[in-house]
C-alpha positions, 0 to 999 in steps of 0.5 A: 145452909144447913143440910142435916138434922143430927138428931134425926140423922143419928138413929136412923143412921143406926138403923140404916147400918143394920139394913146394910147388913141384913141386906147383904149390901142389898141397897143396889148399886146402879144396874143391879136388881134389888134383893128380895126382902118381906114386904112393908106391912100395907105397902108394896116397897120393902119392909125397913129392919124391925124398929125402923119403920115409923123413925124420923126420916133424917132432915135436910135444907139445900138448894133446889137446882129448879129454885128455892130450896129443898126443906124436909120440913115443907114435906110435912104433911105431904109424903114422899119419896127421897132418892140419889141422882145425878144428871149425866147418867145415862142408865139408872138415873134416867130410869128412877126419875122417869118411874117417879115421875110416872108415880107422881101422876097417880099420887098428885099430892106427893113430892120427890126429893132427890138429892145430888150425887155429882156436886160438880156437875149438878148444876142449876142449868143441868138439873133445869135441864135434866127436867125438861128432858124428862117432863119433871113436874114442879112436885119433883125437888132436886137438891144441889149443892157443894160435898160438905152440904150433900155429904151428911144426906149421903151418910144418912141414908147410906148413899155413896157419890158419883165417882169415876166417869161420869157417864156411868152409874156408880151411886146407890139406886135406893129410893125411901118412902117417907110419909106425910109425918116425916117418918121412914116407912119404906124402900125400894133397894134397887131398879126396876121400879114400878110406878104403880107400886111407888104411888100406891104407897105414896098415897096410902103412906099419906094417912097417920101411921096407924 
């Protein structure tokens, strides 16, 4: 199963490198607070570096732990958030999942595409249990797979895999905002998230980019 569109990812990889430098690794690791940066025009998310806003988001197609597939091409027409989680996390991941769930309640037409950072631990059964425990709606998708399938997505979004003790967070806690035409529009670099702000932005980018 192909995991990532190279054509879509290449310009984003370059821009992400700029993002990392400009924020001084401001995409916070789990447990760190978000760095201060300019707000995206008309949104409550942090702004992306000049030239990055409006670029195509990296495309991927992966198995969904809840059944079916997570295919970003099928998300066209819906605004969505991309984040990186693992089911055995005790702190940051549950908080991100709960905040995004709450955001979806106020933006029911939007979607969430979570991508596993723990290929071994995030089995379909683990994902289903996590989704039940956190009352995640069907619009909250959770991509799983082998490392070879997930790693290109991690690289494209500057996410690090979960390493070490799976009870502790050590991966990137960023949430990316994608509009209904599949373009990057903003970034929430770390926790805590504000569900009302995420919901506002998901509704705002459901409209065509002006």
